[in-house]
DRENPA-3360 file (N, C-alpha, C; in nm, 2 decimals, always signed):
BEGIN
1 = MGIRFRAL = +8.13/+5.50/+9.07/+8.20/+5.64/+9.08/+8.26/+5.72/+9.02 ~ +8.31/+5.64/+8.90/+8.38/+5.74/+8.80/+8.28/+5.80/+8.71 ~ +8.14/+5.75/+8.69/+8.05/+5.85/+8.63/+8.00/+5.96/+8.74 ~ +7.99/+5.93/+8.85/+7.94/+6.04/+8.95/+8.05/+6.14/+8.93 ~ +8.17/+6.11/+8.94/+8.27/+6.23/+8.96/+8.30/+6.31/+8.82 ~ +8.26/+6.25/+8.69/+8.27/+6.32/+8.57/+8.16/+6.38/+8.60 ~ +8.04/+6.36/+8.62/+7.94/+6.42/+8.62/+7.92/+6.56/+8.71 ~ +8.02/+6.52/+8.86/+8.01/+6.63/+8.95/+8.12/+6.76/+8.88;
9 = LRKLPIDR = +8.23/+6.69/+8.79/+8.33/+6.81/+8.72/+8.21/+6.91/+8.63 ~ +8.13/+6.85/+8.58/+8.07/+6.88/+8.44/+7.98/+7.05/+8.51 ~ +7.95/+6.99/+8.65/+7.86/+7.10/+8.71/+7.97/+7.20/+8.75 ~ +8.11/+7.18/+8.78/+8.17/+7.29/+8.84/+8.25/+7.43/+8.73 ~ +8.18/+7.53/+8.74/+8.29/+7.66/+8.69/+8.42/+7.62/+8.64 ~ +8.46/+7.52/+8.54/+8.57/+7.52/+8.50/+8.65/+7.65/+8.43 ~ +8.58/+7.73/+8.35/+8.62/+7.84/+8.31/+8.67/+7.93/+8.42 ~ +8.57/+7.96/+8.54/+8.61/+8.07/+8.64/+8.68/+8.02/+8.74;
17 = LRHPPPVV = +8.76/+7.85/+8.71/+8.87/+7.81/+8.80/+9.02/+7.88/+8.72 ~ +8.97/+7.84/+8.59/+9.07/+7.86/+8.48/+9.13/+7.99/+8.46 ~ +9.00/+8.10/+8.47/+9.02/+8.20/+8.47/+8.93/+8.31/+8.55 ~ +8.97/+8.32/+8.68/+8.92/+8.39/+8.77/+8.85/+8.53/+8.75 ~ +8.77/+8.59/+8.79/+8.76/+8.72/+8.76/+8.82/+8.81/+8.82 ~ +8.87/+8.93/+8.77/+8.92/+9.04/+8.81/+8.86/+9.08/+8.98 ~ +8.96/+9.12/+9.03/+8.90/+9.17/+9.17/+8.96/+9.29/+9.21 ~ +8.85/+9.37/+9.28/+8.85/+9.51/+9.32/+8.83/+9.56/+9.43;
25 = PVVRFEGV = +8.95/+9.57/+9.54/+8.89/+9.53/+9.66/+8.87/+9.72/+9.70 ~ +8.75/+9.73/+9.78/+8.70/+9.87/+9.79/+8.71/+9.88/+9.96 ~ +8.80/+10.04/+9.98/+8.82/+10.06/+10.12/+8.75/+10.16/+10.14 ~ +8.69/+10.19/+10.22/+8.60/+10.34/+10.22/+8.68/+10.45/+10.32 ~ +8.68/+10.55/+10.29/+8.72/+10.67/+10.38/+8.64/+10.75/+10.41 ~ +8.56/+10.77/+10.51/+8.47/+10.81/+10.59/+8.45/+10.88/+10.73 ~ +8.46/+11.01/+10.69/+8.47/+11.09/+10.85/+8.57/+11.22/+10.84 ~ +8.61/+11.26/+10.92/+8.65/+11.36/+10.93/+8.82/+11.33/+10.94;
33 = IASRQWRG = +8.95/+11.36/+10.87/+9.07/+11.33/+10.92/+9.14/+11.41/+11.02 ~ +9.17/+11.30/+11.11/+9.23/+11.34/+11.20/+9.33/+11.24/+11.33 ~ +9.42/+11.33/+11.34/+9.52/+11.19/+11.45/+9.47/+11.18/+11.60 ~ +9.34/+11.24/+11.63/+9.34/+11.19/+11.77/+9.21/+11.12/+11.71 ~ +9.19/+11.04/+11.78/+9.05/+10.93/+11.76/+8.95/+10.92/+11.80 ~ +8.89/+11.02/+11.80/+8.75/+11.06/+11.86/+8.67/+10.99/+11.76 ~ +8.54/+10.94/+11.76/+8.47/+10.87/+11.67/+8.43/+10.89/+11.57 ~ +8.43/+10.80/+11.48/+8.45/+10.84/+11.32/+8.53/+10.93/+11.27;
41 = AMSLGSHA = +8.62/+10.96/+11.35/+8.77/+11.02/+11.29/+8.88/+10.88/+11.22 ~ +8.91/+10.94/+11.09/+9.00/+10.85/+11.06/+9.16/+10.90/+11.03 ~ +9.23/+10.81/+11.01/+9.36/+10.83/+10.98/+9.44/+10.73/+10.91 ~ +9.60/+10.72/+10.91/+9.67/+10.63/+10.87/+9.69/+10.50/+10.97 ~ +9.66/+10.53/+11.10/+9.64/+10.42/+11.20/+9.55/+10.39/+11.22 ~ +9.39/+10.40/+11.18/+9.28/+10.35/+11.15/+9.24/+10.27/+11.05 ~ +9.33/+10.28/+10.94/+9.34/+10.25/+10.80/+9.44/+10.15/+10.72 ~ +9.57/+10.20/+10.82/+9.68/+10.12/+10.76/+9.67/+9.92/+10.75;
49 = AALERAFN = +9.59/+9.90/+10.82/+9.58/+9.73/+10.82/+9.49/+9.69/+10.72 ~ +9.33/+9.80/+10.67/+9.24/+9.78/+10.57/+9.34/+9.74/+10.43 ~ +9.44/+9.87/+10.46/+9.49/+9.86/+10.33/+9.60/+9.77/+10.29 ~ +9.66/+9.72/+10.37/+9.77/+9.58/+10.36/+9.67/+9.48/+10.31 ~ +9.54/+9.47/+10.39/+9.48/+9.37/+10.34/+9.45/+9.38/+10.18 ~ +9.39/+9.50/+10.17/+9.31/+9.49/+10.01/+9.46/+9.47/+9.90 ~ +9.55/+9.53/+9.93/+9.68/+9.53/+9.84/+9.72/+9.37/+9.84 ~ +9.66/+9.29/+9.92/+9.72/+9.13/+9.95/+9.62/+9.05/+9.89;
57 = VPELAALA = +9.53/+9.10/+9.82/+9.41/+9.01/+9.80/+9.47/+8.92/+9.64 ~ +9.41/+8.82/+9.65/+9.47/+8.72/+9.51/+9.36/+8.80/+9.39 ~ +9.45/+8.77/+9.28/+9.39/+8.82/+9.17/+9.31/+8.98/+9.18 ~ +9.45/+9.04/+9.22/+9.42/+9.17/+9.24/+9.44/+9.24/+9.12 ~ +9.34/+9.31/+9.08/+9.33/+9.44/+8.92/+9.35/+9.58/+8.98 ~ +9.30/+9.60/+9.10/+9.34/+9.75/+9.09/+9.23/+9.78/+9.24 ~ +9.25/+9.89/+9.31/+9.20/+9.93/+9.40/+9.13/+10.02/+9.41 ~ +9.01/+10.04/+9.48/+8.87/+10.17/+9.46/+8.90/+10.24/+9.60;
65 = IVVNSPGG = +8.91/+10.34/+9.58/+8.86/+10.44/+9.76/+8.78/+10.49/+9.74 ~ +8.65/+10.50/+9.83/+8.57/+10.60/+9.84/+8.57/+10.68/+9.92 ~ +8.57/+10.80/+9.91/+8.59/+10.91/+9.99/+8.47/+10.99/+10.00 ~ +8.45/+11.03/+10.14/+8.32/+11.10/+10.19/+8.39/+11.17/+10.30 ~ +8.47/+11.28/+10.29/+8.56/+11.35/+10.41/+8.53/+11.49/+10.38 ~ +8.50/+11.58/+10.48/+8.51/+11.71/+10.44/+8.65/+11.73/+10.51 ~ +8.73/+11.66/+10.51/+8.88/+11.71/+10.56/+8.95/+11.71/+10.66 ~ +9.07/+11.75/+10.69/+9.09/+11.76/+10.85/+9.23/+11.77/+10.85;
73 = TPVQSALL = +9.29/+11.75/+10.91/+9.46/+11.77/+10.92/+9.54/+11.72/+10.79 ~ +9.61/+11.81/+10.73/+9.70/+11.82/+10.62/+9.80/+11.67/+10.64 ~ +9.86/+11.63/+10.73/+9.95/+11.56/+10.81/+9.89/+11.40/+10.77 ~ +9.75/+11.36/+10.82/+9.71/+11.25/+10.80/+9.65/+11.24/+10.65 ~ +9.61/+11.34/+10.60/+9.57/+11.30/+10.42/+9.70/+11.28/+10.39 ~ +9.85/+11.33/+10.38/+9.92/+11.33/+10.32/+9.97/+11.18/+10.36 ~ +9.99/+11.12/+10.45/+10.03/+11.00/+10.52/+9.93/+10.89/+10.43 ~ +9.78/+10.90/+10.48/+9.71/+10.81/+10.41/+9.74/+10.82/+10.28;
81 = YRRIRKLA = +9.78/+10.94/+10.17/+9.77/+10.92/+10.03/+9.90/+10.86/+10.06 ~ +10.02/+10.88/+10.08/+10.16/+10.81/+10.04/+10.12/+10.64/+10.04 ~ +10.10/+10.61/+10.18/+10.06/+10.46/+10.21/+10.00/+10.38/+10.07 ~ +9.90/+10.48/+10.01/+9.81/+10.39/+9.93/+9.89/+10.41/+9.78 ~ +9.95/+10.52/+9.74/+10.07/+10.50/+9.64/+10.16/+10.43/+9.66 ~ +10.21/+10.40/+9.78/+10.36/+10.33/+9.81/+10.30/+10.20/+9.76 ~ +10.17/+10.14/+9.81/+10.13/+10.02/+9.79/+10.08/+10.00/+9.66 ~ +10.05/+10.10/+9.59/+9.99/+10.09/+9.46/+10.11/+10.05/+9.35;
89 = DEKKVPVF = +10.22/+10.16/+9.37/+10.33/+10.14/+9.32/+10.41/+9.97/+9.32 ~ +10.41/+9.94/+9.48/+10.46/+9.79/+9.47/+10.39/+9.67/+9.39 ~ +10.24/+9.70/+9.41/+10.19/+9.58/+9.32/+10.16/+9.63/+9.23 ~ +10.18/+9.74/+9.14/+10.16/+9.76/+9.01/+10.04/+9.78/+8.99 ~ +9.94/+9.82/+9.02/+9.77/+9.83/+9.01/+9.77/+9.98/+9.01 ~ +9.63/+9.99/+8.92/+9.60/+10.14/+8.93/+9.50/+10.16/+9.06 ~ +9.47/+10.29/+9.08/+9.42/+10.29/+9.23/+9.27/+10.43/+9.15 ~ +9.14/+10.40/+9.14/+9.05/+10.46/+9.14/+8.99/+10.49/+9.25;
97 = AFAEDVAA = +8.97/+10.62/+9.22/+8.90/+10.70/+9.40/+8.80/+10.78/+9.37 ~ +8.65/+10.76/+9.44/+8.51/+10.80/+9.40/+8.49/+10.91/+9.52 ~ +8.46/+10.99/+9.47/+8.37/+11.06/+9.60/+8.26/+11.07/+9.59 ~ +8.15/+11.07/+9.74/+8.04/+11.03/+9.76/+8.02/+11.20/+9.76 ~ +7.93/+11.19/+9.87/+7.88/+11.36/+9.91/+7.99/+11.48/+9.91 ~ +8.10/+11.47/+9.95/+8.21/+11.54/+9.95/+8.33/+11.48/+10.00 ~ +8.45/+11.56/+9.91/+8.58/+11.52/+9.92/+8.65/+11.65/+9.92 ~ +8.66/+11.74/+10.02/+8.70/+11.88/+10.02/+8.81/+11.87/+10.06;
105 = SGGYWLAL = +8.91/+11.98/+10.06/+9.00/+11.97/+10.11/+9.11/+11.90/+10.16 ~ +9.17/+11.84/+10.29/+9.19/+11.70/+10.29/+9.15/+11.58/+10.22 ~ +8.99/+11.56/+10.23/+8.95/+11.47/+10.13/+8.97/+11.47/+10.02 ~ +9.01/+11.61/+9.93/+9.03/+11.58/+9.79/+9.16/+11.55/+9.79 ~ +9.29/+11.56/+9.86/+9.41/+11.56/+9.91/+9.43/+11.41/+9.91 ~ +9.34/+11.34/+9.97/+9.35/+11.17/+9.99/+9.28/+11.11/+9.87 ~ +9.17/+11.19/+9.79/+9.11/+11.14/+9.67/+9.24/+11.16/+9.51 ~ +9.34/+11.24/+9.58/+9.45/+11.25/+9.47/+9.54/+11.14/+9.51;
113 = AGDEIYAE = +9.51/+11.03/+9.53/+9.58/+10.90/+9.56/+9.53/+10.83/+9.41 ~ +9.41/+10.86/+9.42/+9.36/+10.78/+9.23/+9.42/+10.82/+9.17 ~ +9.45/+10.72/+9.05/+9.52/+10.75/+8.95/+9.42/+10.83/+8.87 ~ +9.26/+10.80/+8.83/+9.15/+10.87/+8.82/+9.03/+10.85/+8.90 ~ +9.01/+10.98/+8.92/+8.88/+11.04/+9.03/+8.75/+11.05/+8.96 ~ +8.66/+10.99/+9.01/+8.50/+11.01/+8.98/+8.42/+11.07/+9.09 ~ +8.33/+11.11/+9.05/+8.22/+11.16/+9.14/+8.04/+11.19/+9.06 ~ +7.99/+11.21/+9.19/+7.85/+11.26/+9.14/+7.84/+11.39/+9.07;
121 = EASILGSI = +7.75/+11.38/+8.99/+7.71/+11.55/+8.95/+7.70/+11.64/+9.09 ~ +7.65/+11.62/+9.18/+7.61/+11.68/+9.30/+7.72/+11.65/+9.40 ~ +7.83/+11.59/+9.40/+7.90/+11.57/+9.49/+7.96/+11.74/+9.50 ~ +8.02/+11.73/+9.60/+8.14/+11.87/+9.66/+8.29/+11.81/+9.65 ~ +8.35/+11.91/+9.57/+8.50/+11.89/+9.59/+8.62/+12.01/+9.60 ~ +8.73/+11.98/+9.61/+8.77/+12.09/+9.59/+8.81/+12.17/+9.74 ~ +8.81/+12.32/+9.78/+8.81/+12.33/+9.87/+8.97/+12.34/+9.92 ~ +9.07/+12.39/+9.79/+9.21/+12.36/+9.80/+9.28/+12.48/+9.86;
129 = GVVSAGFG = +9.29/+12.48/+9.98/+9.28/+12.58/+10.08/+9.36/+12.54/+10.20 ~ +9.36/+12.58/+10.31/+9.42/+12.59/+10.45/+9.38/+12.64/+10.55 ~ +9.20/+12.60/+10.60/+9.15/+12.66/+10.73/+9.18/+12.64/+10.86 ~ +9.20/+12.71/+10.95/+9.20/+12.69/+11.12/+9.10/+12.76/+11.18 ~ +9.05/+12.73/+11.24/+8.92/+12.72/+11.35/+8.96/+12.70/+11.48 ~ +8.91/+12.76/+11.55/+8.90/+12.73/+11.71/+8.79/+12.80/+11.79 ~ +8.77/+12.80/+11.94/+8.72/+12.83/+12.00/+8.78/+12.95/+12.12 ~ +8.74/+13.08/+12.13/+8.79/+13.13/+12.29/+8.76/+13.09/+12.39;
137 = FTRLIDRL = +8.81/+13.07/+12.52/+8.75/+13.03/+12.63/+8.79/+13.11/+12.74 ~ +8.83/+13.28/+12.66/+8.87/+13.33/+12.81/+8.79/+13.38/+12.94 ~ +8.63/+13.41/+12.87/+8.51/+13.43/+12.97/+8.50/+13.28/+13.05 ~ +8.49/+13.19/+12.96/+8.42/+13.06/+13.02/+8.52/+13.04/+13.16 ~ +8.68/+13.05/+13.12/+8.70/+13.00/+13.29/+8.72/+13.08/+13.37 ~ +8.71/+13.25/+13.32/+8.68/+13.33/+13.46/+8.57/+13.30/+13.51 ~ +8.44/+13.27/+13.40/+8.32/+13.28/+13.50/+8.31/+13.12/+13.60 ~ +8.38/+13.02/+13.55/+8.43/+12.88/+13.62/+8.49/+12.89/+13.69;
145 = GIERRVHT = +8.54/+12.99/+13.75/+8.65/+13.00/+13.82/+8.79/+12.94/+13.81 ~ +8.87/+12.91/+13.70/+8.99/+12.79/+13.64/+9.12/+12.90/+13.63 ~ +9.20/+12.87/+13.70/+9.33/+12.98/+13.64/+9.38/+12.87/+13.54 ~ +9.44/+12.93/+13.45/+9.52/+12.85/+13.33/+9.69/+12.91/+13.40 ~ +9.75/+12.80/+13.40/+9.87/+12.79/+13.42/+9.95/+12.74/+13.31 ~ +10.04/+12.83/+13.22/+10.12/+12.75/+13.10/+10.27/+12.81/+13.15 ~ +10.34/+12.76/+13.13/+10.48/+12.78/+13.13/+10.59/+12.71/+13.05 ~ +10.65/+12.82/+12.95/+10.71/+12.78/+12.82/+10.86/+12.82/+12.89;
153 = AGERKSLL = +10.95/+12.73/+12.77/+11.09/+12.81/+12.74/+11.12/+12.83/+12.62 ~ +11.09/+12.96/+12.58/+11.11/+13.01/+12.43/+10.98/+13.09/+12.43 ~ +10.99/+13.20/+12.39/+10.89/+13.28/+12.38/+10.79/+13.26/+12.28 ~ +10.80/+13.18/+12.16/+10.70/+13.15/+12.05/+10.63/+13.01/+12.09 ~ +10.69/+12.94/+12.20/+10.61/+12.79/+12.24/+10.51/+12.75/+12.22 ~ +10.42/+12.88/+12.29/+10.27/+12.89/+12.27/+10.22/+12.94/+12.16 ~ +10.13/+12.85/+12.08/+10.03/+12.96/+11.98/+9.92/+12.95/+11.97 ~ +9.85/+13.07/+11.97/+9.68/+13.07/+12.03/+9.64/+13.02/+12.09;
161 = DPFVPESV = +9.67/+12.99/+12.22/+9.62/+12.95/+12.34/+9.46/+12.99/+12.34 ~ +9.37/+12.88/+12.34/+9.23/+12.89/+12.36/+9.18/+12.99/+12.46 ~ +9.31/+12.97/+12.60/+9.23/+13.02/+12.75/+9.26/+13.15/+12.78 ~ +9.38/+13.23/+12.65/+9.40/+13.32/+12.64/+9.37/+13.42/+12.55 ~ +9.37/+13.57/+12.56/+9.31/+13.65/+12.41/+9.42/+13.60/+12.31 ~ +9.38/+13.64/+12.20/+9.41/+13.66/+12.03/+9.54/+13.76/+12.07 ~ +9.68/+13.72/+12.00/+9.76/+13.84/+11.97/+9.79/+13.84/+11.83 ~ +9.83/+13.98/+11.77/+9.86/+14.00/+11.64/+9.98/+13.91/+11.59;
169 = GDIERLAT = +10.05/+13.91/+11.74/+10.18/+13.78/+11.70/+10.15/+13.62/+11.61 ~ +10.08/+13.62/+11.73/+10.02/+13.45/+11.68/+9.97/+13.44/+11.56 ~ +9.86/+13.53/+11.54/+9.79/+13.53/+11.41/+9.90/+13.53/+11.29 ~ +9.99/+13.64/+11.32/+10.09/+13.64/+11.20/+10.13/+13.53/+11.20 ~ +10.18/+13.45/+11.29/+10.26/+13.34/+11.26/+10.19/+13.23/+11.22 ~ +10.08/+13.22/+11.26/+9.97/+13.12/+11.21/+9.95/+13.12/+11.03 ~ +9.95/+13.26/+10.98/+9.96/+13.31/+10.85/+10.03/+13.24/+10.80 ~ +10.19/+13.25/+10.83/+10.31/+13.20/+10.76/+10.28/+13.06/+10.78;
177 = LQQDIHAA = +10.28/+12.98/+10.86/+10.24/+12.84/+10.86/+10.07/+12.78/+10.77 ~ +10.03/+12.87/+10.76/+9.91/+12.83/+10.65/+9.95/+12.88/+10.53 ~ +10.04/+12.95/+10.49/+10.09/+12.98/+10.36/+10.16/+12.86/+10.30 ~ +10.23/+12.82/+10.40/+10.34/+12.74/+10.34/+10.27/+12.60/+10.33 ~ +10.19/+12.58/+10.41/+10.11/+12.43/+10.35/+10.03/+12.43/+10.22 ~ +9.98/+12.56/+10.24/+9.88/+12.58/+10.09/+9.99/+12.58/+9.99 ~ +10.10/+12.63/+9.99/+10.21/+12.59/+9.89/+10.22/+12.46/+9.89 ~ +10.20/+12.38/+9.99/+10.27/+12.19/+9.93/+10.12/+12.14/+9.89;
185 = FKEHVRQR = +9.99/+12.19/+9.92/+9.89/+12.14/+9.87/+9.90/+12.18/+9.72 ~ +9.89/+12.29/+9.69/+9.89/+12.33/+9.55/+10.01/+12.26/+9.44 ~ +10.11/+12.23/+9.53/+10.21/+12.11/+9.43/+10.17/+12.02/+9.42 ~ +10.10/+11.96/+9.53/+10.04/+11.80/+9.54/+9.94/+11.79/+9.42 ~ +9.85/+11.90/+9.41/+9.75/+11.89/+9.33/+9.82/+11.92/+9.13 ~ +9.89/+12.01/+9.11/+9.96/+12.08/+9.02/+10.04/+11.89/+8.91 ~ +10.12/+11.82/+9.06/+10.14/+11.70/+9.00/+10.07/+11.58/+8.99 ~ +10.00/+11.57/+9.10/+9.88/+11.47/+9.04/+9.77/+11.49/+8.91;
193 = RLGKIDAA = +9.78/+11.61/+8.91/+9.68/+11.65/+8.82/+9.72/+11.69/+8.68 ~ +9.85/+11.65/+8.64/+9.92/+11.70/+8.53/+9.91/+11.73/+8.43 ~ +9.84/+11.81/+8.34/+9.79/+11.80/+8.21/+9.63/+11.78/+8.21 ~ +9.58/+11.78/+8.30/+9.44/+11.75/+8.32/+9.37/+11.91/+8.34 ~ +9.45/+11.95/+8.45/+9.41/+12.12/+8.50/+9.51/+12.22/+8.46 ~ +9.47/+12.34/+8.44/+9.52/+12.46/+8.40/+9.59/+12.49/+8.54 ~ +9.73/+12.48/+8.53/+9.81/+12.49/+8.68/+9.87/+12.62/+8.66 ~ +9.82/+12.73/+8.58/+9.83/+12.89/+8.60/+9.73/+12.93/+8.69;
201 = DETLFSGE = +9.60/+12.89/+8.68/+9.48/+12.91/+8.74/+9.47/+12.89/+8.89 ~ +9.52/+13.03/+8.90/+9.51/+13.03/+9.07/+9.37/+13.06/+9.14 ~ +9.28/+13.05/+9.06/+9.14/+13.06/+9.10/+9.14/+12.92/+9.14 ~ +9.14/+12.81/+9.10/+9.14/+12.66/+9.15/+9.19/+12.64/+9.30 ~ +9.29/+12.75/+9.36/+9.33/+12.71/+9.48/+9.30/+12.81/+9.60 ~ +9.18/+12.86/+9.53/+9.13/+13.00/+9.65/+9.02/+12.94/+9.73 ~ +9.06/+12.80/+9.78/+8.97/+12.74/+9.84/+8.79/+12.75/+9.82 ~ +8.75/+12.77/+9.70/+8.63/+12.74/+9.62/+8.60/+12.60/+9.66;
209 = VLTGRMAL = +8.48/+12.58/+9.66/+8.43/+12.42/+9.66/+8.36/+12.42/+9.51 ~ +8.37/+12.31/+9.47/+8.30/+12.26/+9.30/+8.18/+12.18/+9.33 ~ +8.11/+12.17/+9.24/+8.06/+12.07/+9.22/+8.08/+11.94/+9.17 ~ +8.06/+11.80/+9.15/+8.12/+11.74/+9.03/+8.14/+11.77/+8.89 ~ +7.99/+11.85/+8.87/+8.04/+11.91/+8.70/+8.13/+11.99/+8.69 ~ +8.11/+12.11/+8.80/+8.23/+12.16/+8.77/+8.40/+12.16/+8.80 ~ +8.38/+12.07/+8.88/+8.51/+11.99/+8.90/+8.57/+11.92/+8.77 ~ +8.49/+11.83/+8.70/+8.50/+11.79/+8.59/+8.55/+11.90/+8.45;
217 = ARGLIDGI = +8.48/+11.95/+8.47/+8.51/+12.10/+8.35/+8.63/+12.17/+8.36 ~ +8.69/+12.16/+8.51/+8.78/+12.20/+8.53/+8.93/+12.16/+8.55 ~ +8.90/+12.00/+8.54/+9.00/+11.87/+8.54/+9.05/+11.83/+8.68 ~ +8.94/+11.87/+8.77/+8.97/+11.82/+8.91/+8.95/+11.67/+8.91 ~ +8.86/+11.63/+8.85/+8.83/+11.45/+8.82/+8.80/+11.44/+8.70 ~ +8.79/+11.29/+8.69/+8.82/+11.23/+8.56/+8.69/+11.21/+8.45 ~ +8.54/+11.22/+8.55/+8.43/+11.16/+8.50/+8.33/+11.17/+8.63 ~ +8.21/+11.15/+8.56/+8.10/+11.16/+8.62/+8.07/+10.99/+8.62;
225 = GDLRSVLQ = +8.03/+10.92/+8.75/+8.00/+10.79/+8.75/+8.02/+10.75/+8.91 ~ +7.93/+10.63/+8.92/+7.92/+10.55/+9.06/+8.06/+10.43/+9.04 ~ +8.07/+10.41/+9.12/+8.21/+10.32/+9.13/+8.15/+10.19/+9.07 ~ +8.04/+10.09/+9.08/+8.02/+9.97/+9.00/+8.03/+10.01/+8.88 ~ +7.96/+10.12/+8.80/+7.94/+10.14/+8.67/+8.06/+10.14/+8.63 ~ +8.15/+10.20/+8.68/+8.26/+10.26/+8.60/+8.37/+10.12/+8.63 ~ +8.38/+10.04/+8.71/+8.45/+9.96/+8.76/+8.43/+9.86/+8.62 ~ +8.28/+9.83/+8.65/+8.24/+9.73/+8.57/+8.27/+9.76/+8.38;
233 = ARFGDKVK = +8.28/+9.87/+8.34/+8.30/+9.96/+8.21/+8.43/+9.90/+8.17 ~ +8.52/+9.90/+8.31/+8.69/+9.92/+8.29/+8.71/+9.78/+8.31 ~ +8.64/+9.67/+8.42/+8.72/+9.53/+8.40/+8.59/+9.44/+8.35 ~ +8.48/+9.44/+8.32/+8.37/+9.38/+8.25/+8.28/+9.36/+8.35 ~ +8.18/+9.30/+8.32/+8.08/+9.29/+8.42/+8.08/+9.14/+8.51 ~ +8.19/+9.10/+8.52/+8.24/+8.99/+8.61/+8.31/+9.03/+8.73 ~ +8.35/+9.16/+8.72/+8.44/+9.18/+8.81/+8.39/+9.17/+8.96 ~ +8.48/+9.13/+8.99/+8.45/+9.14/+9.19/+8.46/+9.24/+9.28;
241 = LLPIAVER = +8.40/+9.30/+9.33/+8.43/+9.40/+9.41/+8.41/+9.39/+9.55 ~ +8.54/+9.38/+9.62/+8.55/+9.31/+9.74/+8.55/+9.42/+9.87 ~ +8.48/+9.41/+9.94/+8.45/+9.57/+10.03/+8.58/+9.50/+10.14 ~ +8.64/+9.60/+10.22/+8.74/+9.59/+10.32/+8.71/+9.67/+10.41 ~ +8.71/+9.60/+10.53/+8.61/+9.64/+10.66/+8.72/+9.71/+10.74 ~ +8.73/+9.86/+10.77/+8.77/+9.90/+10.86/+8.74/+9.88/+11.01 ~ +8.85/+9.76/+11.04/+8.86/+9.76/+11.19/+8.87/+9.84/+11.30 ~ +8.79/+9.89/+11.41/+8.86/+10.01/+11.48/+8.80/+9.90/+11.64;
249 = RRRWWAPR = +8.91/+9.79/+11.66/+8.89/+9.72/+11.72/+8.90/+9.75/+11.91 ~ +8.82/+9.73/+11.98/+8.88/+9.76/+12.11/+8.87/+9.62/+12.19 ~ +8.95/+9.59/+12.28/+8.99/+9.51/+12.36/+8.90/+9.46/+12.47 ~ +8.86/+9.34/+12.49/+8.74/+9.30/+12.53/+8.69/+9.32/+12.68 ~ +8.86/+9.35/+12.72/+8.83/+9.38/+12.87/+8.86/+9.53/+12.92 ~ +8.85/+9.60/+12.79/+8.91/+9.77/+12.80/+8.74/+9.83/+12.83 ~ +8.74/+9.94/+12.92/+8.62/+9.96/+12.95/+8.55/+10.05/+12.82 ~ +8.40/+10.07/+12.83/+8.36/+10.16/+12.66/+8.42/+10.31/+12.72;
257 = PRPFAGRD = +8.50/+10.37/+12.62/+8.54/+10.52/+12.62/+8.42/+10.61/+12.71 ~ +8.44/+10.66/+12.81/+8.35/+10.75/+12.85/+8.42/+10.92/+12.88 ~ +8.41/+10.98/+12.74/+8.46/+11.11/+12.72/+8.48/+11.22/+12.85 ~ +8.41/+11.20/+12.96/+8.34/+11.28/+13.06/+8.37/+11.25/+13.18 ~ +8.40/+11.13/+13.16/+8.40/+11.09/+13.35/+8.54/+11.07/+13.35 ~ +8.57/+11.10/+13.50/+8.69/+11.13/+13.56/+8.80/+11.21/+13.50 ~ +8.74/+11.28/+13.42/+8.86/+11.41/+13.36/+8.81/+11.55/+13.42 ~ +8.93/+11.59/+13.38/+8.96/+11.76/+13.46/+8.86/+11.81/+13.37;
265 = PLAALGYL = +8.81/+11.97/+13.44/+8.72/+12.07/+13.32/+8.78/+12.08/+13.20 ~ +8.90/+12.11/+13.17/+8.96/+12.14/+13.06/+8.97/+12.04/+12.97 ~ +9.00/+11.91/+13.04/+9.00/+11.77/+12.96/+8.90/+11.77/+12.86 ~ +8.81/+11.77/+12.95/+8.64/+11.73/+12.89/+8.60/+11.84/+12.80 ~ +8.64/+11.95/+12.83/+8.62/+12.10/+12.74/+8.67/+12.10/+12.63 ~ +8.81/+12.03/+12.57/+8.91/+11.97/+12.49/+8.83/+11.85/+12.40 ~ +8.76/+11.75/+12.47/+8.70/+11.65/+12.39/+8.58/+11.75/+12.30 ~ +8.50/+11.82/+12.43/+8.39/+11.87/+12.32/+8.43/+11.97/+12.21;
273 = VDWLEARL = +8.54/+12.04/+12.24/+8.58/+12.13/+12.10/+8.62/+12.02/+12.01 ~ +8.70/+11.95/+12.03/+8.72/+11.85/+11.93/+8.56/+11.78/+11.83 ~ +8.47/+11.77/+11.90/+8.38/+11.71/+11.84/+8.29/+11.81/+11.78 ~ +8.29/+11.94/+11.83/+8.25/+12.07/+11.77/+8.33/+12.08/+11.63 ~ +8.43/+12.09/+11.66/+8.53/+12.10/+11.49/+8.49/+12.03/+11.41 ~ +8.48/+11.90/+11.45/+8.41/+11.77/+11.33/+8.31/+11.84/+11.28 ~ +8.21/+11.85/+11.38/+8.07/+11.88/+11.32/+8.09/+12.05/+11.24 ~ +8.16/+12.13/+11.27/+8.16/+12.26/+11.20/+8.21/+12.20/+11.08;
281 = LWARYDL = +8.33/+12.07/+11.03/+8.36/+12.09/+10.88/+8.24/+12.03/+10.83 ~ +8.16/+11.91/+10.88/+8.05/+11.88/+10.82/+7.94/+11.99/+10.75 ~ +7.89/+12.08/+10.84/+7.85/+12.17/+10.85/+7.85/+12.28/+10.75 ~ +7.97/+12.29/+10.71/+8.02/+12.40/+10.57/+7.98/+12.35/+10.46 ~ +7.93/+12.17/+10.43/+7.89/+12.13/+10.33/+7.75/+12.09/+10.36 ~ +7.66/+12.14/+10.43/+7.53/+12.11/+10.48/+7.52/+11.97/+10.50 ~ +7.62/+11.89/+10.57/+7.61/+11.76/+10.61/+7.61/+11.73/+10.74;
% end
């Protein structure tokens, strides 16, 4: 019995037990960033649990985030960024961000959570600006015979209602909001890329999109490379990349969502607008 036990011990990877390989959890951020959870959208609510699991992995050496997003709401972008940075600071581990097809606008804001950012040569990055797009349905509801009723207390409570004609005042108010958000975005980039970009170069913040090579030349990323190659070069060939699933669970007893069933026409139209806006965000980058 003792001989068999010793033979078994010789077969065990004792060195791996004594010195386990470093582990790098990988969390994917793919889709439009939005607070409203239509299919494929992401937010802090959709990714918070995955991030908690990732930062509690044993033998944690770093976190890798993979970003493939055309952007979306700046609030959810900031919330995701802050949660990643808070957990990284608590665990005292670095974060590596990898841009795939696109990490633009809010997607780039999210990528800034990385202590280092990498992309492919043909990746699309940047778009450091603020855009607001929508649709006007004033003629459509007239044709459908729908009467729009909005009652407010406060003359500025309603802003750019898609079912009423645009007003000059509403456009000016929107521009003021956009400029303030843009200023916060620029400051965020300057802080996270301190010493890597020319902070005085205002053309970086014009909303222009750049390829991976262009972004590298201007300091918006740290290198060209894919996730496996970069992390193996940093942590060795035995590094373990651990994908962390983002679970969007639906209760087994809950009915499958039917966005147009049982809704009034305006609610169904709103769902369609959400979907169209998401598609238009991707279409800006031919995706």
